[in-house]
C-alpha positions in Angstrom: 8.3 -133.6 79.0 4.5 -133.7 79.3 2.9 -136.7 77.5 -0.7 -136.3 79.0 -3.5 -136.8 76.5 -5.0 -133.7 74.9 -8.1 -132.6 76.8 -11.1 -131.4 74.9 -14.2 -129.5 76.1 -17.4 -128.7 74.2 -18.9 -125.2 75.0 -22.4 -124.3 74.1 -23.0 -120.5 74.0 -26.6 -119.6 74.7 -28.0 -116.7 72.6 -28.8 -113.5 74.6 -32.3 -113.1 75.7 -34.6 -110.9 73.6 -35.8 -109.1 76.7 -34.5 -108.2 80.1 -36.1 -107.1 83.3 -34.9 -103.9 85.0 -35.8 -102.6 88.4 -38.6 -99.9 88.4 -38.9 -100.4 84.6 -40.0 -103.9 84.0 -39.5 -106.0 80.9 -37.9 -104.2 78.0 -36.1 -105.3 74.8 -32.4 -106.0 75.2 -31.5 -103.6 72.4 -33.3 -100.8 74.3 -31.5 -101.6 77.5 -28.1 -101.5 75.8 -28.9 -98.2 74.1 -30.0 -96.8 77.4 -26.8 -98.0 79.1 -24.8 -96.3 76.3 -26.7 -93.0 76.7 -26.3 -93.1 80.5 -22.6 -93.8 80.2 -22.2 -90.9 77.8 -24.1 -88.6 80.1 -22.0 -89.6 83.0 -18.8 -88.9 81.0 -20.0 -85.5 79.8 -21.1 -84.7 83.3 -17.7 -85.6 84.6 -16.0 -83.4 82.0 -18.3 -80.6 82.8 -17.6 -80.9 86.5 -13.9 -81.0 85.9 -14.1 -77.9 83.8 -16.2 -76.2 86.5 -13.7 -77.2 89.1 -10.8 -75.8 87.1 -12.7 -72.5 86.7 -13.4 -72.4 90.4 -9.8 -73.1 91.3 -8.2 -70.6 88.8 -9.2 -67.4 90.6 -8.2 -68.8 94.0 -4.8 -69.9 92.6 -4.3 -66.5 91.0 -5.1 -64.8 94.3 -2.6 -66.9 96.1 0.1 -66.2 93.5 -0.8 -62.4 93.5 -1.3 -62.6 89.7 -1.4 -59.0 88.3 -1.0 -58.7 84.5 -1.2 -54.9 84.2 1.9 -53.1 83.0 2.8 -49.6 84.2 5.9 -47.6 83.5 7.3 -49.8 80.7 6.3 -50.9 77.2 3.9 -53.8 76.6 5.8 -56.5 75.0 3.4 -59.5 75.2 0.9 -59.8 72.3 -1.9 -61.1 74.6 -1.7 -57.9 76.7 -1.6 -55.5 73.8 -4.9 -53.8 72.9 -6.4 -51.0 71.0 -4.1 -50.6 68.1 -5.0 -53.3 65.7 -6.2 -50.9 63.0 -2.9 -49.0 63.1 -0.9 -52.2 63.0 -2.7 -53.5 60.0 -2.3 -50.2 58.1 1.5 -50.0 58.9 2.1 -53.7 57.9 0.4 -53.0 54.6 2.3 -49.7 53.9 5.7 -51.2 54.8 5.8 -53.3 51.6 6.9 -50.2 49.7 6.8 -47.2 52.0 7.8 -45.9 55.4 5.8 -44.6 58.3 6.0 -41.8 60.9 4.1 -42.4 64.2 3.5 -39.4 66.4 1.4 -38.8 69.5 1.7 -37.5 73.1 4.0 -39.1 75.6 3.0 -42.6 76.9 0.3 -43.0 74.4 1.7 -46.4 73.3 4.3 -45.6 70.6 7.1 -47.8 72.0 4.7 -50.7 72.7 3.5 -50.4 69.1 7.0 -50.7 67.8 7.6 -53.8 69.8 4.5 -55.4 68.4 5.6 -54.4 64.9 9.0 -55.9 65.4 7.4 -59.3 66.5 4.9 -59.4 63.7 7.3 -58.4 61.0 9.7 -61.1 62.2 7.0 -63.8 62.2 5.2 -62.6 59.0 4.7 -65.2 56.2 4.5 -62.8 53.4 4.3 -64.1 49.8 6.5 -61.4 48.4 8.8 -60.0 51.2 11.1 -61.2 54.0 11.0 -58.5 56.7 14.1 -57.9 58.9 13.0 -55.6 61.7 15.7 -53.5 63.5 14.5 -51.8 66.7 16.5 -48.8 67.7 16.0 -46.6 70.8 17.5 -43.2 69.9 17.0 -41.6 73.3 20.1 -39.7 74.3 22.0 -40.5 71.1 24.6 -37.7 70.3 24.6 -36.5 66.7 28.1 -37.6 65.9 27.1 -41.2 67.0 23.8 -41.3 65.1 24.8 -43.4 62.1 27.0 -45.6 64.2 24.1 -46.3 66.5 21.8 -47.2 63.6 24.4 -49.6 62.1 25.1 -51.2 65.5 21.5 -52.2 65.8 21.4 -53.5 62.2 24.5 -55.7 62.8 23.0 -57.0 66.0 20.2 -58.7 64.0 22.7 -60.7 62.0 24.0 -64.1 63.1 27.5 -64.0 64.6 29.0 -65.9 61.6 27.7 -63.4 59.1 29.0 -60.5 61.0 32.5 -62.0 61.0 32.7 -62.7 57.2 31.1 -59.5 55.9 33.6 -56.8 54.9 32.1 -53.8 56.7 33.3 -50.3 57.5 31.6 -50.5 60.8 33.8 -51.0 63.9 32.5 -51.4 67.4 34.7 -48.6 68.8 34.7 -46.3 65.8 33.9 -42.7 66.5 34.0 -41.4 62.9 31.4 -43.6 61.3 29.6 -41.5 58.6 26.5 -41.6 56.5 28.6 -42.7 53.6 30.0 -45.6 55.6 26.4 -46.6 56.5 25.3 -46.5 52.9 28.2 -48.8 51.9 27.5 -51.3 54.8 23.8 -51.4 54.1 24.5 -52.3 50.5 26.7 -55.2 51.6 24.3 -56.4 54.3 21.2 -56.2 52.0 23.1 -58.0 49.2 24.1 -60.7 51.6 20.5 -61.1 52.9 19.1 -61.1 49.4 21.3 -64.0 48.4 19.5 -66.2 50.9 15.9 -65.8 49.5 14.0 -65.4 46.3 11.7 -62.9 48.0 12.4 -59.2 48.3 14.3 -58.3 51.5 12.8 -55.4 53.4 15.1 -54.2 56.2 12.8 -52.1 58.4 14.4 -49.6 60.9 12.1 -49.1 63.8 13.3 -45.8 65.3 12.0 -44.8 68.7 12.4 -41.4 70.3 13.2 -39.9 66.9 12.6 -36.4 68.5 16.3 -36.4 69.3 16.8 -35.5 65.6 15.1 -32.1 66.2 18.4 -30.9 67.6 20.5 -32.3 64.8 21.9 -30.2 62.1 19.7 -30.3 59.0 22.6 -31.7 57.0 22.6 -34.8 59.2 18.8 -35.1 58.6 19.3 -34.8 54.9 22.0 -37.5 54.9 19.5 -39.9 56.5 17.1 -39.1 53.7 19.7 -39.8 51.0 20.2 -43.3 52.5 16.6 -44.0 51.8 17.0 -42.7 48.2 19.9 -45.2 47.4 19.6 -47.9 44.8 18.7 -50.4 47.6 15.7 -48.2 48.5 13.3 -51.0 47.6 15.0 -53.1 50.3 14.9 -50.4 53.1 12.0 -49.0 55.0 11.4 -47.4 58.4 8.9 -46.7 61.1 9.9 -43.6 63.1 8.1 -42.6 66.3 8.2 -39.4 68.3 6.1 -36.9 70.3 6.8 -33.8 68.3 8.9 -34.3 65.2 10.1 -30.8 64.0 9.3 -29.8 60.5 11.3 -26.7 60.4 13.3 -26.8 57.2 15.3 -24.2 55.3 17.4 -26.3 52.9 16.6 -26.4 49.1 16.2 -30.2 49.1 13.0 -32.0 50.1 13.0 -32.6 53.9 13.6 -36.0 55.3 10.2 -36.4 56.9 8.5 -36.1 53.5 9.4 -39.8 52.9 7.0 -41.0 55.6 3.3 -41.6 55.7 2.1 -40.1 59.0 -0.1 -41.9 61.6 -1.2 -40.2 64.8 -1.8 -42.3 67.9 -4.8 -40.9 69.8 -6.3 -41.9 73.2 -8.4 -45.1 73.4 -12.2 -45.1 72.8 -14.5 -46.8 75.3 -14.4 -50.3 73.8 -10.6 -50.4 73.6 -10.3 -49.1 77.2 -12.8 -51.7 78.4 -10.8 -54.5 76.6 -7.6 -53.3 78.2 -9.2 -53.5 81.6 -11.1 -56.8 81.3 -9.3 -59.0 78.8 -6.0 -59.5 80.8 -8.0 -60.9 83.8 -10.8 -62.7 82.0 -11.6 -66.0 83.7 -9.5 -65.0 86.7 -10.9 -61.8 88.3 -14.1 -60.0 87.7 -14.7 -56.2 87.4 -17.7 -54.6 89.0 -19.5 -52.3 86.6 -19.2 -49.2 88.7 -15.4 -49.9 89.1 -15.1 -50.0 85.3 -17.0 -46.8 84.8 -14.8 -45.0 87.4 -11.7 -45.9 85.4 -13.2 -44.9 82.1 -14.2 -41.5 83.5 -10.8 -40.7 85.0 -8.2 -42.3 82.6 -9.3 -40.2 79.6 -8.4 -43.0 77.2 -4.7 -42.9 78.0 -3.5 -46.5 77.9 -0.7 -46.0 80.4 -3.2 -44.5 82.9 -5.7 -47.4 82.3 -2.9 -49.8 83.0 -2.0 -47.9 86.2 -5.5 -48.0 87.5 -5.7 -51.8 86.8 -2.3 -52.4 88.5 -3.1 -50.4 91.6 -6.7 -51.7 91.9 -5.7 -55.3 91.7 -3.1 -54.8 94.4 -5.7 -53.2 96.6 -8.0 -56.1 95.9 -5.3 -58.5 97.1 -5.4 -56.8 100.5 -9.1 -57.7 100.9 -8.5 -61.3 99.7 -11.0 -60.9 97.0 -11.2 -61.9 93.3 -13.6 -59.1 92.3 -12.3 -55.6 91.6 -14.7 -53.2 93.3 -15.2 -49.5 93.3 -13.3 -49.2 96.5 -10.3 -50.7 94.8 -10.2 -48.2 91.9 -10.8 -45.3 94.3 -7.8 -46.4 96.3 -5.9 -46.7 93.0 -7.0 -43.2 92.2 -5.6 -41.9 95.4 -2.3 -43.7 94.9 -2.0 -42.3 91.4 -2.5 -38.8 92.7 0.1 -39.3 95.3 2.6 -40.5 92.7 1.9 -37.5 90.5 2.9 -35.2 93.4 6.3 -36.8 93.9 
């Protein structure tokens, strides 16, 4: 135990001086000195942040070059939202129409129809609509034989459902069935839509996104009419579609209204100059730089075709890598042009 007497000390704190003397400045009020110190510290901090930002900006192109970063997509649909350009107007129009109607998209091959359907699928799934819950179902119909048509559609619908729901719903659909009819599909859609509607107070909108719908040109008109009848059922307010194709035949000799009359038509046309420039520059913004004459070369030769613009970007960046540069020059796009011509000859 410590029984030492308690020690006491009296401290006298002197007030700060009213003035201080600074080198090269002389005598100034203390408040001014403290204010100046604060401003100086703030300036140093801002300068440090600015330098760090500049350093990151300087390193980013070098790191991208080392990793061979090339964001352009050629030969397959664009799935990433940040790499999708030039179709905002069409997307907004379609998203508005789909509350009550269906849409037919048509345009030349590789004009961006499939990429648009992927974007629609994502945006419908993520939509926070006050009135509707959208359930997008993406279906690639390429190569689908006519007898398997309705089975293929329902297969895609069922794949969007949770596994537990698939097991407990009483459906006519069977994985290996070969005789699945339009009548079976109508019945199963009624069951599925009813099940989905039980889970929300909003209106369910099951949206079929049908790609390569040109395959139906070779189907019997009766099959086409059966598809139309599905969209005329009692659950029509819960069912919509976006169909996409190059040349959707409108030959029709049946007494009923043709199936394609259900759809609002939208044509996808080549990009204008602004959209083409965005597609070239935005994916590499802050990483690589395009020379003006290189941009103009691509604009002049790609004719607004998005797949061709992507191809020029892809090949030009690859050629830039060989020169160990972060600027895309005219020589790069000229080399890309030659590569594209060679591929076209194959």
